[in-house]
FITITOR-42364 format. One line per field, with one value per residue (C-alpha): residue number from 1; residue in one letter; x, y, z. Coordinates in steps of 0.25 Angstrom, whole numbers, plus 5000, padded with zeros to 4 digits. Layout:
REM FITITOR-42364
num: (NUM; ...)
residu: (a; ...)
X: (X; ...)
Y: (Y; ...)
Z: (Z; ...)
This chain:
REM FITITOR-42364
num: (1; 2; 3; 4; 5; 6; 7; 8; 9; 10; 11; 12; 13; 14; 15; 16; 17; 18; 19; 20; 21; 22; 23; 24; 25; 26; 27; 28; 29; 30; 31; 32; 33; 34; 35; 36; 37; 38; 39; 40; 41; 42; 43; 44; 45; 46; 47; 48; 49; 50; 51; 52; 53; 54; 55; 56; 57; 58; 59; 60; 61; 62; 63; 64; 65; 66; 67; 68; 69; 70; 71; 72; 73; 74; 75; 76; 77; 78; 79; 80; 81; 82; 83; 84; 85; 86; 87; 88; 89; 90; 91; 92; 93; 94; 95; 96; 97; 98; 99; 100; 101; 102; 103; 104; 105; 106; 107; 108; 109; 110; 111; 112; 113; 114; 115; 116; 117; 118; 119; 120; 121; 122; 123; 124; 125; 126; 127; 128; 129; 130; 131; 132; 133; 134; 135; 136; 137; 138; 139; 140; 141; 142; 143; 144; 145; 146; 147; 148; 149; 150; 151; 152; 153; 154; 155; 156; 157; 158; 159; 160; 161; 162; 163; 164; 165; 166; 167; 168; 169; 170; 171; 172; 173; 174; 175; 176; 177; 178; 179; 180; 181; 182; 183; 184; 185; 186; 187; 188; 189; 190; 191; 192; 193; 194; 195; 196; 197; 198; 199; 200; 201; 202; 203; 204; 205; 206; 207; 208; 209; 210; 211; 212; 213; 214; 215; 216; 217; 218; 219; 220; 221; 222; 223; 224; 225; 226; 227; 228; 229; 230; 231; 232; 233; 234; 235; 236; 237; 238; 239; 240; 241; 242; 243; 244; 245; 246; 247; 248; 249; 250; 251; 252; 253; 254; 255; 256; 257; 258; 259; 260; 261; 262; 263; 264; 265; 266; 267; 268; 269; 270; 271; 272; 273; 274; 275; 276; 277; 278; 279; 280; 281; 282; 283; 284; 285; 286; 287; 288; 289; 290; 291; 292; 293; 294; 295; 296; 297; 298; 299; 300; 301; 302; 303; 304; 305; 306; 307; 308; 309; 310; 311; 312; 313; 314; 315; 316; 317; 318; 319; 320; 321; 322; 323; 324; 325; 326; 327; 328; 329; 330; 331; 332; 333; 334; 335; 336; 337; 338; 339; 340; 341; 342; 343; 344; 345; 346; 347; 348; 349; 350; 351; 352; 353; 354; 355; 356; 357; 358; 359; 360; 361; 362; 363; 364; 365; 366; 367; 368; 369; 370; 371; 372; 373; 374; 375; 376; 377; 378; 379; 380; 381; 382; 383; 384; 385; 386; 387; 388; 389; 390; 391; 392; 393; 394; 395; 396; 397; 398; 399; 400; 401; 402; 403; 404; 405; 406; 407; 408; 409; 410; 411)
residu: (m; t; p; s; p; n; p; r; i; y; f; d; h; a; a; t; g; w; p; k; p; e; a; v; y; l; a; m; d; r; f; a; r; e; c; g; a; a; s; g; r; g; a; y; a; s; g; a; v; a; d; k; i; v; a; s; c; r; r; r; l; a; r; l; v; r; a; v; d; p; n; h; i; a; f; f; c; n; g; t; t; a; l; n; a; a; i; l; g; t; v; r; r; g; d; h; v; v; t; t; a; i; e; h; n; s; i; l; r; p; l; e; s; l; r; q; s; h; g; v; a; i; d; i; v; p; c; d; r; f; g; r; v; d; p; a; a; v; l; q; r; v; t; p; q; t; r; l; v; a; i; s; h; a; s; n; v; t; g; t; v; q; d; v; a; r; l; g; e; a; l; a; p; t; e; t; l; l; l; c; d; a; a; q; a; l; g; y; l; p; i; d; m; q; q; e; r; v; d; l; l; a; s; p; g; h; k; g; a; c; g; p; l; g; t; a; l; l; a; l; s; p; k; a; l; a; e; i; r; p; t; v; f; g; g; t; g; t; r; s; e; s; p; e; m; p; d; a; m; p; a; r; l; e; p; g; n; l; n; v; t; a; l; a; g; w; d; a; g; l; q; w; l; a; e; h; s; a; d; a; q; a; d; g; a; q; g; d; g; a; s; g; s; l; v; a; a; a; m; a; d; f; r; d; q; v; g; s; l; g; t; v; r; l; l; g; p; h; s; p; s; y; p; a; s; p; s; g; q; p; p; l; q; v; v; s; l; a; f; d; r; v; e; v; g; l; v; g; s; l; l; d; t; e; f; g; i; e; v; r; t; g; l; h; c; s; p; l; i; h; r; f; i; g; t; a; p; h; g; t; l; r; i; s; g; g; h; g; t; t; a; a; h; w; a; a; a; a; a; a; l; r; e; i; l; g; e; l; s; d; a)
X: (4508; 4499; 4485; 4486; 4479; 4476; 4462; 4457; 4464; 4456; 4463; 4453; 4448; 4450; 4438; 4430; 4433; 4431; 4429; 4419; 4419; 4409; 4400; 4398; 4392; 4384; 4376; 4372; 4368; 4360; 4354; 4349; 4344; 4338; 4333; 4334; 4327; 4330; 4335; 4327; 4314; 4306; 4303; 4301; 4311; 4321; 4320; 4327; 4337; 4342; 4342; 4350; 4361; 4363; 4363; 4373; 4383; 4382; 4386; 4397; 4402; 4400; 4410; 4420; 4421; 4418; 4407; 4398; 4384; 4381; 4370; 4380; 4384; 4377; 4377; 4379; 4381; 4396; 4407; 4404; 4390; 4396; 4406; 4396; 4385; 4397; 4402; 4388; 4381; 4391; 4397; 4389; 4390; 4402; 4409; 4423; 4428; 4443; 4446; 4459; 4466; 4464; 4449; 4441; 4431; 4419; 4425; 4431; 4419; 4407; 4417; 4419; 4404; 4402; 4412; 4405; 4391; 4392; 4404; 4412; 4426; 4436; 4450; 4457; 4470; 4481; 4488; 4502; 4509; 4505; 4490; 4491; 4482; 4488; 4478; 4483; 4483; 4468; 4465; 4472; 4460; 4450; 4442; 4430; 4422; 4427; 4415; 4422; 4436; 4435; 4446; 4448; 4453; 4462; 4466; 4459; 4471; 4482; 4477; 4483; 4476; 4473; 4474; 4458; 4459; 4467; 4458; 4446; 4454; 4455; 4442; 4433; 4432; 4429; 4415; 4422; 4419; 4429; 4424; 4432; 4431; 4435; 4432; 4447; 4447; 4434; 4437; 4452; 4456; 4451; 4442; 4437; 4427; 4426; 4442; 4446; 4434; 4427; 4414; 4410; 4417; 4412; 4416; 4411; 4409; 4413; 4429; 4436; 4422; 4418; 4405; 4399; 4399; 4387; 4391; 4396; 4396; 4396; 4398; 4396; 4402; 4392; 4398; 4395; 4380; 4377; 4382; 4378; 4365; 4361; 4363; 4353; 4339; 4328; 4321; 4327; 4316; 4315; 4307; 4301; 4290; 4302; 4307; 4320; 4331; 4332; 4342; 4346; 4357; 4359; 4346; 4350; 4360; 4354; 4343; 4337; 4339; 4353; 4360; 4357; 4362; 4376; 4375; 4372; 4385; 4393; 4388; 4394; 4407; 4409; 4406; 4418; 4427; 4425; 4428; 4439; 4446; 4444; 4451; 4462; 4466; 4465; 4475; 4479; 4470; 4466; 4456; 4455; 4465; 4476; 4486; 4485; 4501; 4502; 4494; 4502; 4515; 4509; 4506; 4520; 4527; 4517; 4522; 4537; 4534; 4526; 4535; 4548; 4543; 4548; 4536; 4527; 4523; 4517; 4507; 4501; 4505; 4512; 4521; 4536; 4537; 4524; 4526; 4523; 4509; 4510; 4499; 4506; 4494; 4495; 4490; 4478; 4479; 4478; 4491; 4490; 4501; 4506; 4515; 4526; 4524; 4512; 4497; 4489; 4478; 4486; 4492; 4479; 4473; 4485; 4483; 4469; 4471; 4483; 4483; 4468; 4472; 4462; 4467; 4461; 4469; 4465; 4463; 4453; 4444; 4453; 4459; 4466; 4476; 4483; 4489; 4496; 4500; 4505; 4496; 4487; 4481; 4481; 4481; 4485; 4483; 4477; 4479; 4469; 4467; 4456; 4452; 4455; 4468; 4479; 4494; 4494; 4485; 4495; 4506; 4499; 4497; 4511; 4515; 4506; 4511; 4525; 4523; 4514; 4523; 4535; 4529; 4524; 4538; 4543; 4534)
Y: (4102; 4110; 4105; 4101; 4109; 4096; 4091; 4079; 4066; 4053; 4041; 4032; 4025; 4011; 4016; 4022; 4027; 4041; 4049; 4038; 4040; 4051; 4041; 4034; 4049; 4051; 4037; 4038; 4052; 4048; 4036; 4044; 4054; 4047; 4032; 4031; 4019; 4006; 3993; 3981; 3988; 3992; 3989; 4002; 4009; 4016; 4004; 3995; 4007; 4004; 3989; 3991; 4000; 3990; 3977; 3986; 3987; 3973; 3969; 3978; 3974; 3959; 3963; 3969; 3958; 3947; 3942; 3930; 3938; 3953; 3947; 3941; 3955; 3962; 3977; 3982; 3997; 3994; 3984; 3981; 3977; 3968; 3961; 3959; 3953; 3944; 3940; 3939; 3932; 3921; 3918; 3909; 3906; 3897; 3900; 3903; 3916; 3919; 3934; 3943; 3953; 3963; 3964; 3976; 3976; 3974; 3960; 3959; 3964; 3956; 3943; 3947; 3949; 3935; 3929; 3936; 3932; 3919; 3912; 3914; 3911; 3922; 3919; 3932; 3930; 3939; 3948; 3952; 3966; 3969; 3966; 3953; 3941; 3927; 3919; 3907; 3911; 3914; 3901; 3893; 3899; 3894; 3881; 3874; 3883; 3895; 3903; 3915; 3921; 3936; 3945; 3959; 3959; 3971; 3976; 3991; 3994; 3990; 3988; 3974; 3965; 3950; 3937; 3934; 3926; 3916; 3915; 3913; 3903; 3894; 3896; 3894; 3880; 3880; 3885; 3897; 3911; 3922; 3936; 3947; 3961; 3970; 3983; 3987; 3980; 3982; 3992; 3992; 3978; 3966; 3957; 3944; 3936; 3924; 3923; 3926; 3917; 3927; 3924; 3936; 3951; 3964; 3977; 3991; 3999; 4012; 4010; 4005; 4000; 4016; 4014; 4025; 4021; 4012; 4002; 3988; 3973; 3958; 3949; 3935; 3923; 3911; 3903; 3915; 3917; 3903; 3907; 3922; 3926; 3939; 3948; 3959; 3957; 3965; 3969; 3965; 3968; 3953; 3942; 3952; 3941; 3932; 3935; 3930; 3937; 3933; 3923; 3930; 3939; 3951; 3952; 3942; 3951; 3965; 3969; 3983; 3994; 3995; 4009; 4010; 4024; 4020; 4007; 4016; 4023; 4011; 4005; 4018; 4016; 4002; 4005; 4017; 4007; 3997; 4008; 4013; 3999; 3997; 4010; 4007; 3994; 4000; 4013; 4011; 4023; 4025; 4033; 4049; 4046; 4042; 4030; 4019; 4017; 4031; 4028; 4015; 4023; 4034; 4024; 4018; 4032; 4034; 4021; 4025; 4040; 4036; 4023; 4031; 4038; 4031; 4033; 4026; 4011; 4007; 3996; 3984; 3983; 3996; 3992; 3992; 3976; 3972; 3960; 3963; 3959; 3945; 3950; 3964; 3971; 3985; 3987; 3996; 4010; 4008; 4011; 4011; 4017; 4017; 4027; 4027; 4036; 4044; 4040; 4036; 4045; 4058; 4055; 4052; 4065; 4073; 4068; 4072; 4086; 4090; 4084; 4080; 4065; 4056; 4043; 4033; 4030; 4019; 4005; 4006; 3996; 3984; 3983; 3969; 3972; 3982; 3972; 3966; 3977; 3985; 3996; 3994; 4000; 4014; 4008; 4014; 4027; 4021; 4028; 4022; 4026; 4023; 4024; 4039; 4040; 4045; 4046; 4061; 4057; 4046; 4056; 4067; 4056; 4052; 4067; 4070; 4058; 4062; 4076; 4072; 4061; 4070; 4081; 4071; 4066; 4079; 4083)
Z: (4583; 4575; 4570; 4555; 4544; 4537; 4538; 4546; 4543; 4547; 4551; 4558; 4546; 4555; 4563; 4552; 4538; 4534; 4526; 4518; 4503; 4498; 4492; 4506; 4510; 4499; 4499; 4513; 4511; 4498; 4505; 4517; 4510; 4498; 4503; 4518; 4517; 4526; 4519; 4520; 4526; 4513; 4499; 4494; 4485; 4495; 4503; 4491; 4489; 4505; 4501; 4488; 4496; 4507; 4497; 4489; 4501; 4505; 4491; 4492; 4506; 4500; 4489; 4498; 4508; 4498; 4506; 4500; 4500; 4502; 4510; 4520; 4524; 4536; 4539; 4553; 4559; 4562; 4563; 4578; 4575; 4563; 4572; 4583; 4573; 4569; 4582; 4590; 4578; 4577; 4591; 4599; 4614; 4618; 4605; 4603; 4595; 4591; 4589; 4589; 4597; 4586; 4587; 4588; 4600; 4590; 4590; 4604; 4612; 4605; 4607; 4622; 4623; 4619; 4628; 4640; 4636; 4628; 4633; 4619; 4620; 4613; 4609; 4606; 4597; 4599; 4587; 4586; 4588; 4574; 4577; 4568; 4573; 4568; 4561; 4566; 4581; 4578; 4572; 4583; 4592; 4584; 4589; 4585; 4594; 4588; 4581; 4576; 4574; 4574; 4568; 4562; 4548; 4551; 4565; 4568; 4576; 4568; 4554; 4554; 4545; 4548; 4541; 4540; 4529; 4536; 4546; 4538; 4530; 4542; 4549; 4536; 4537; 4552; 4559; 4565; 4558; 4555; 4558; 4551; 4557; 4544; 4550; 4545; 4533; 4526; 4514; 4515; 4514; 4505; 4513; 4506; 4516; 4507; 4505; 4519; 4524; 4533; 4540; 4546; 4541; 4549; 4546; 4548; 4535; 4540; 4538; 4526; 4518; 4517; 4525; 4534; 4548; 4553; 4542; 4544; 4538; 4543; 4531; 4533; 4527; 4525; 4536; 4546; 4540; 4545; 4559; 4562; 4569; 4571; 4583; 4581; 4578; 4571; 4559; 4545; 4535; 4532; 4540; 4548; 4553; 4559; 4574; 4569; 4561; 4546; 4543; 4530; 4529; 4529; 4538; 4549; 4553; 4549; 4559; 4558; 4548; 4541; 4540; 4524; 4524; 4529; 4520; 4508; 4512; 4515; 4500; 4494; 4502; 4497; 4482; 4485; 4491; 4480; 4470; 4477; 4480; 4465; 4461; 4472; 4466; 4452; 4455; 4469; 4474; 4488; 4493; 4489; 4478; 4487; 4483; 4491; 4489; 4494; 4506; 4507; 4507; 4516; 4527; 4526; 4527; 4540; 4546; 4542; 4548; 4560; 4564; 4564; 4576; 4588; 4597; 4586; 4585; 4572; 4574; 4566; 4551; 4552; 4561; 4555; 4560; 4554; 4544; 4530; 4526; 4517; 4508; 4506; 4509; 4515; 4529; 4532; 4534; 4550; 4557; 4572; 4581; 4595; 4602; 4612; 4623; 4617; 4618; 4606; 4609; 4610; 4596; 4591; 4596; 4591; 4577; 4577; 4584; 4577; 4564; 4561; 4560; 4566; 4571; 4581; 4595; 4604; 4604; 4592; 4599; 4597; 4612; 4611; 4600; 4607; 4617; 4606; 4597; 4610; 4610; 4623; 4630; 4622; 4608; 4595; 4586; 4574; 4561; 4550; 4536; 4526; 4511; 4511; 4518; 4510; 4511; 4516; 4528; 4532; 4530; 4538; 4550; 4549; 4550; 4561; 4569; 4568; 4573; 4584; 4590; 4588; 4596; 4607; 4608; 4611; 4621)
């Protein structure tokens, strides 16, 4: 193998999207240089500019996820803190929570902390070998004591999309809240909190939603709004005379200064995303002029080429035996692979050093799913595309894997 003359190919969009739309960088630079004021802390002109940017970002997000009210969206520094705010803010001592084996540690670890400190009972519902969770199995675990059902919209390991709407429909008439971790879905898949009856929707902004690192949201339904309590306390710029946090949203969940520079970038990224989505619906375009149908065909060719190698196992919705989606919706650009007799870490390292292809290997902070998809204890090699990924990128990844695995098998 010889180093590729090709430039860097970034294939870790499931961790964070890169590059961002150019408008994101420009908006952040412009705000930092020309304004730089805090939001909600001053009545002067530059403070009003900051307030306007924050309000615009909330409105764009409310449209994107179909939240009831933009002010029911609170900003956080990352998806982990948003999930912690949702879980720690709703679950009480002695409650019962149902979650699943596909979850990220951002859900599993707060729940384990509550189990140890508050006696919270936790049921973890298994998934099948494709990473699918049966909604009926989740609902069977729900009791009158169940405060929360927590599930990812899509697995960050396999990209398998879950039937969140079926859970929401069943739980809506009950007192149980539905928390959806939309980290892998936001910006890539349609999300409708009202139609899917999601009560708490948490996601970072820096993946498919085109924001910079340091952005995240927690969107609340009226049902969740009546239940959630703040978990971090401090100044909000309002009701400063009171020793208690304001009850009004979003101040209830937003003590301290917001990262307005990052939110300026996210607001610009969301505008780009809305325009990009409209263009894609009109003519099938996908970022950088690449045809969405060409990318889908390239992914299918990738699966065919890599799957034909006897030492490779394709996981999740890219497995040859995965049932067809009833909705006909194409899978996310997330492909996880396992190898016979070859460490995933070695293959990932060779893709980087020899071909400039950057992928993720290991457990992906989701330890339980690997017991069910047969990839414990070492995990998978995950190749994840994004808005700017092209057919040529997928073709390059397939060719590189064939060369690497061919040479390793001959060694």
